C-alpha positions as CSV (number, residue, x, y, z in Angstrom):
1,M,3.2,44.3,43.7
2,T,5.5,46.6,45.6
3,P,5.3,50.4,45.1
4,A,8.8,50.6,43.6
5,R,8.0,47.8,41.1
6,V,4.7,49.6,40.2
7,A,6.8,52.7,39.6
8,A,9.2,50.8,37.4
9,E,6.4,49.5,35.2
10,R,4.9,52.9,35.0
11,A,8.2,54.5,34.1
12,G,8.5,52.0,31.2
13,T,5.2,53.1,29.7
14,D,4.3,56.7,30.5
15,G,7.0,58.0,32.9
16,A,10.2,57.3,31.0
17,A,11.6,59.1,28.0
18,A,10.8,57.4,24.7
19,E,13.5,55.5,22.9
20,G,15.8,58.0,21.2
21,T,14.2,61.0,22.8
22,A,16.6,63.3,24.8
23,D,15.8,63.9,28.5
24,P,16.4,67.3,30.2
25,V,20.1,66.6,30.9
26,G,20.8,65.1,27.5
27,R,20.7,61.3,28.0
28,P,18.5,59.4,25.5
29,G,16.2,56.5,26.2
30,P,15.4,54.3,29.3
31,A,17.8,52.5,31.5
32,P,19.8,49.7,29.9
33,T,19.3,46.1,30.9
34,P,21.9,45.0,33.5
35,G,24.5,42.6,32.1
36,A,26.9,40.4,33.9
37,D,29.8,41.5,31.6
38,D,28.9,45.3,31.7
39,V,30.5,46.3,35.1
40,V,30.4,50.0,35.6
41,L,31.8,50.0,39.2
42,R,34.2,47.5,40.8
43,L,35.6,47.5,44.3
44,R,38.8,45.5,44.8
45,D,40.1,44.8,48.3
46,L,38.6,48.1,49.5
47,V,40.0,49.1,53.0
48,V,38.9,52.1,55.0
49,E,40.5,52.7,58.4
50,F,40.4,55.7,60.8
51,P,42.7,56.5,63.7
52,A,41.0,56.2,67.0
53,G,43.6,57.6,69.4
54,G,46.0,55.8,71.6
55,G,47.4,53.9,68.7
56,R,44.1,52.2,68.0
57,T,42.5,51.9,64.5
58,V,38.8,51.7,63.5
59,H,38.6,49.0,60.8
60,A,35.5,50.4,59.1
61,V,35.8,48.5,55.8
62,S,38.1,45.5,55.6
63,G,39.0,44.3,52.1
64,I,35.6,44.0,50.4
65,N,35.1,43.1,46.7
66,L,32.0,44.2,44.8
67,E,30.8,44.7,41.3
68,V,28.0,46.9,40.1
69,R,26.5,46.3,36.7
70,R,25.4,49.0,34.4
71,G,21.7,49.7,34.8
72,E,21.1,47.7,38.0
73,T,20.2,48.7,41.5
74,L,22.6,47.0,44.0
75,G,21.3,47.1,47.6
76,L,23.9,47.3,50.3
77,V,22.4,46.3,53.6
78,G,23.5,45.7,57.2
79,E,23.2,46.8,60.8
80,S,24.1,50.4,61.8
81,G,27.9,50.6,62.2
82,C,28.7,47.8,59.7
83,G,30.5,50.1,57.3
84,K,28.0,50.4,54.5
85,S,27.8,54.3,54.5
86,T,31.6,54.4,54.7
87,T,31.7,52.2,51.6
88,G,29.4,54.6,49.8
89,R,31.6,57.5,50.7
90,A,34.7,55.6,49.8
91,I,33.3,55.1,46.3
92,M,32.9,58.9,46.1
93,Q,36.5,59.2,47.5
94,L,35.1,61.2,50.5
95,P,37.6,60.5,52.0
96,R,39.9,58.4,49.8
97,P,40.1,54.7,50.9
98,T,43.1,53.5,53.0
99,G,43.7,50.6,50.5
100,G,42.4,48.8,47.5
101,S,40.8,50.3,44.4
102,V,37.5,51.8,43.2
103,E,37.3,51.3,39.5
104,F,34.8,53.4,37.6
105,E,34.5,52.4,33.9
106,G,37.9,50.9,34.1
107,R,39.7,53.8,35.9
108,D,40.9,53.4,39.4
109,L,39.6,56.5,41.2
110,A,41.9,56.0,44.2
111,A,44.9,56.4,41.8
112,L,43.8,59.6,40.1
113,S,45.2,63.0,40.9
114,A,42.9,65.6,42.4
115,A,42.4,67.3,39.0
116,E,41.7,64.0,37.3
117,L,39.3,62.9,40.0
118,R,37.4,66.2,39.7
119,E,36.8,65.6,36.0
120,V,35.2,62.2,36.8
121,R,33.1,63.3,39.8
122,P,30.1,64.6,37.8
123,K,29.4,61.0,36.7
124,L,29.2,59.9,40.3
125,Q,26.6,61.6,42.5
126,M,25.3,61.0,46.0
127,I,22.0,61.4,47.8
128,F,22.4,61.8,51.6
129,Q,20.4,60.4,54.5
130,D,19.2,63.7,56.0
131,P,17.7,65.7,53.1
132,I,17.3,68.9,55.0
133,S,20.8,69.1,56.4
134,S,22.3,68.3,53.0
135,L,20.8,71.5,51.5
136,N,22.1,75.0,52.1
137,P,19.4,76.7,54.2
138,R,20.2,80.2,52.9
139,R,19.9,79.4,49.2
140,R,16.8,79.3,47.1
141,I,15.8,75.9,45.6
142,P,16.7,76.8,41.9
143,D,20.1,78.1,43.0
144,I,20.8,74.9,45.0
145,V,19.8,72.7,42.0
146,G,21.6,74.9,39.5
147,D,24.9,75.4,41.4
148,P,26.6,72.3,40.0
149,L,26.0,73.7,36.5
150,V,27.7,77.0,37.5
151,V,30.7,75.2,39.1
152,W,31.2,73.3,35.8
153,G,30.9,76.4,33.6
154,R,27.4,75.6,32.3
155,G,25.6,78.4,34.1
156,D,24.0,79.6,30.9
157,E,22.0,76.3,30.8
158,R,20.4,76.8,34.2
159,A,17.3,78.5,32.8
160,R,16.6,75.4,30.7
161,I,17.8,72.5,32.7
162,V,16.8,73.4,36.3
163,P,13.0,73.8,35.6
164,E,13.0,70.5,33.6
165,V,14.8,68.5,36.3
166,L,12.6,70.0,39.1
167,S,9.5,69.0,37.1
168,A,11.0,65.5,36.6
169,V,11.2,65.0,40.3
170,G,7.6,66.2,40.9
171,L,8.2,69.8,42.0
172,D,6.6,72.9,40.3
173,P,9.5,75.2,39.2
174,E,7.3,78.3,39.6
175,Q,6.1,77.4,43.2
176,V,9.6,76.7,44.4
177,A,11.3,79.6,42.7
178,D,11.6,81.8,45.8
179,R,11.5,79.2,48.5
180,R,14.2,77.8,50.7
181,P,14.7,74.3,52.2
182,H,13.1,75.0,55.6
183,Q,9.8,75.7,53.9
184,F,9.6,72.2,52.6
185,S,8.8,68.8,54.1
186,G,11.5,66.1,54.3
187,G,10.1,64.3,51.3
188,Q,10.2,67.5,49.2
189,C,13.7,68.2,50.3
190,Q,14.8,64.8,49.2
191,R,13.2,65.5,45.8
192,V,15.4,68.6,45.7
193,S,18.4,66.5,46.6
194,I,17.6,64.1,43.8
195,A,17.2,66.9,41.3
196,R,20.6,68.4,42.3
197,A,22.2,65.0,41.8
198,L,20.7,64.5,38.4
199,V,21.5,67.9,37.0
200,L,25.0,67.0,35.9
201,D,23.9,63.8,34.0
202,P,25.5,61.2,36.3
203,E,26.2,57.5,35.4
204,V,26.1,56.2,39.0
205,L,23.9,57.4,41.9
206,I,25.0,56.5,45.5
207,C,21.9,56.6,47.7
208,D,22.9,56.6,51.4
209,E,19.8,55.8,53.5
210,P,17.7,58.1,51.3
211,V,14.4,57.3,52.9
212,S,15.3,56.3,56.5
213,A,14.4,59.8,57.9
214,L,11.0,59.9,56.1
215,D,7.5,58.8,57.0
216,V,6.4,55.4,55.5
217,S,4.0,57.0,53.0
218,V,6.7,59.4,51.9
219,Q,9.3,56.6,51.6
220,A,7.1,54.9,49.0
221,Q,6.9,58.1,47.0
222,I,10.7,58.6,47.0
223,L,11.2,54.9,46.1
224,N,8.8,55.3,43.2
225,L,10.7,58.5,42.2
226,L,14.1,56.7,42.2
227,E,12.7,54.0,40.0
228,D,11.3,56.5,37.6
229,M,14.5,58.5,37.5
230,K,16.5,55.3,37.0
231,A,14.4,54.4,33.9
232,R,14.3,57.9,32.6
233,Y,18.0,58.8,32.9
234,G,19.6,55.4,32.5
235,L,21.0,55.4,36.0
236,T,22.9,52.7,37.9
237,L,22.1,52.8,41.7
238,V,23.9,51.7,44.8
239,F,21.2,51.8,47.4
240,I,22.5,51.7,51.0
241,A,19.9,50.9,53.8
242,H,19.3,49.0,56.9
243,D,15.6,48.5,56.2
244,L,15.3,45.1,54.6
245,G,11.8,45.8,53.3
246,V,13.0,48.9,51.4
247,V,16.0,47.0,50.0
248,R,13.9,44.1,48.8
249,N,11.5,46.5,47.0
250,I,14.0,48.4,45.0
251,S,17.1,46.2,44.5
252,D,18.0,43.9,41.6
253,R,20.9,42.3,43.7
254,V,21.8,42.6,47.3
255,A,25.1,42.6,49.2
256,V,24.9,41.9,53.0
257,M,27.6,43.6,55.1
258,Y,28.7,42.8,58.7
259,L,31.4,44.6,60.6
260,G,33.3,45.9,57.6
261,R,33.1,42.7,55.4
262,I,30.7,41.3,52.8
263,C,28.8,38.2,54.0
264,E,26.6,37.3,51.1
265,V,25.8,38.6,47.6
266,G,22.9,37.4,45.4
267,T,19.8,38.3,43.5
268,T,17.2,39.9,45.6
269,E,14.6,37.1,45.3
270,A,17.1,34.3,45.9
271,L,18.8,36.0,48.9
272,F,15.5,36.8,50.7
273,D,13.8,33.5,49.8
274,H,16.8,31.3,50.7
275,P,19.7,33.1,52.6
276,V,22.8,31.0,52.8
277,H,24.8,33.0,55.4
278,P,23.7,32.7,59.0
279,Y,23.8,36.5,59.4
280,T,21.6,36.9,56.4
281,R,19.3,34.3,57.8
282,L,18.9,36.2,61.1
283,L,18.3,39.5,59.2
284,V,15.6,38.0,57.1
285,S,14.0,36.3,60.1
286,S,13.9,39.7,61.9
287,I,11.6,41.3,59.3
288,P,8.4,42.2,61.1
289,S,5.3,40.1,60.4
290,M,1.7,40.8,60.9
291,E,1.3,37.2,62.2
292,T,1.1,36.3,65.9
293,V,4.5,36.2,67.6
294,T,5.3,32.7,68.6
295,D,7.9,31.2,71.0
296,A,10.0,30.3,68.0
297,D,10.1,34.0,67.1
298,L,11.2,34.9,70.6
299,E,13.9,32.3,70.4
300,K,15.2,33.7,67.1
301,A,15.2,37.2,68.6
302,D,17.3,35.8,71.5
303,R,19.8,34.4,69.1
304,A,20.1,37.7,67.2
305,R,20.3,39.7,70.4
306,G,23.7,41.1,71.4
307,E,25.8,43.9,70.2
308,M,28.1,43.9,67.2
309,P,31.7,43.7,68.2
310,S,33.7,46.9,68.1
311,P,35.4,47.7,64.7
312,V,38.4,48.8,66.8
313,D,39.0,45.2,67.9
314,P,37.1,42.8,65.5
315,P,37.0,39.1,66.2
316,S,39.5,36.8,64.6
317,G,38.4,34.5,61.7
318,C,34.8,35.1,60.8
319,R,33.7,38.4,62.3
320,F,30.1,37.1,62.8
321,R,31.2,34.1,64.9
322,T,30.5,35.7,68.3
323,R,26.8,35.9,67.5
324,C,26.5,32.9,65.1
325,P,24.5,29.8,66.2
326,L,26.6,27.7,63.8
327,A,30.1,28.9,64.9
328,T,32.8,26.3,65.4
329,E,36.5,26.4,66.3
330,R,37.3,26.7,62.6
331,C,35.3,29.9,62.4
332,A,37.7,31.5,65.0
333,A,40.8,30.2,63.4
334,E,40.2,30.8,59.7
335,E,38.7,33.8,57.9
336,P,36.1,32.4,55.5
337,P,36.8,33.3,51.8
338,M,34.1,34.6,49.6
339,R,33.0,31.8,47.3
340,E,30.3,31.0,44.8
341,V,28.0,28.4,46.2
342,A,25.4,28.6,43.4
343,P,25.1,30.4,40.1
344,G,25.2,34.1,41.1
345,R,25.3,33.4,44.8
346,F,28.4,34.2,46.8
347,T,28.9,33.9,50.6
348,A,31.8,34.1,53.1
349,C,30.9,31.2,55.5
350,H,32.5,27.9,56.5
351,H,29.0,26.5,57.1
352,P,26.7,27.9,54.4
353,L,23.0,27.0,54.7
354,L,22.8,25.3,51.2
355,D,20.1,22.7,51.8
356,S,18.3,24.3,54.7
357,P,14.6,24.9,55.2
358,P,13.0,28.4,55.2
359,P,14.3,31.1,57.6
360,D,12.0,30.1,60.5
361,S,13.9,26.9,61.1
362,P,17.7,27.3,61.5
363,P,19.5,23.9,61.1
364,A,22.1,22.3,63.2
365,P,25.7,23.3,62.5
366,E,27.7,21.2,60.0
367,D,30.9,19.6,61.0
368,A,34.0,21.7,60.7
């Protein structure tokens, strides 16, 4: 059983708050069970573009659609530069997206005024990739964690809430009282970041590569902690990462992103056991194995080799076609729509791998 799943079971027995018992920031009970009809966050045709000079435009995110259900962990995975971190920041409106909408509990955040958005933001919190650089080096840990309470006029609650939240993330409030971020390890700083995110009682937590800068042993600790906090505080997580092993351990569903677009969405088990998009197939095939490397493994590596095209000038049609072993003329001429190919499985591909063997044997392309 994976470390994160062990943590989830532990949280349900001795780590989570009991049913009807208030937690430090006021939310009762464990995390709700995800439901298909209980969508807390919905992205519709989300577009994020940046000027690149010389009249050029970086197409970071190009019209993606996603739903996040209350109480679930949605993993967002892809290569570096695919736009997944930009998507996370667009959810937070940092900066506001170029087009489309981000609906949180039925309200379009992109259409809110600055004052209205400020009122909503405590319910949406973010954990950043580099824990040390995301903390003010001049402030003491209790001040860093308690600052959100001061900003929101709840400074009189710091003495009660800050020690309880620090204890919840595994830090001794007395030992950290006079210490600053540079006196902690990366894993401890990430615990501080999680405590700061939880102190305002959020509904949704955006985790942007929260363990990529940490050692493997510390990664497991932080993943366990996130599972515990999800159960304890009733959180919904959007977990952004490029490490497929980490995403597989912690996610309920996974969305695969390539060059600003979503390729495939499905439950974690189904997506990793039987990927239906060629890009997902290559990603899953690239997961390191303890087995002996074979000629077939080297051949797969050759197929996956090559750089992702520039988001300034993305390919026509399917953006993955320049690296896809199944690409046809149709892939260059038509952008594949996102469609449901099995219950709960969605993919944007003209040649989905519906009846294909396991990831070690890619099939021949279908006719266009």
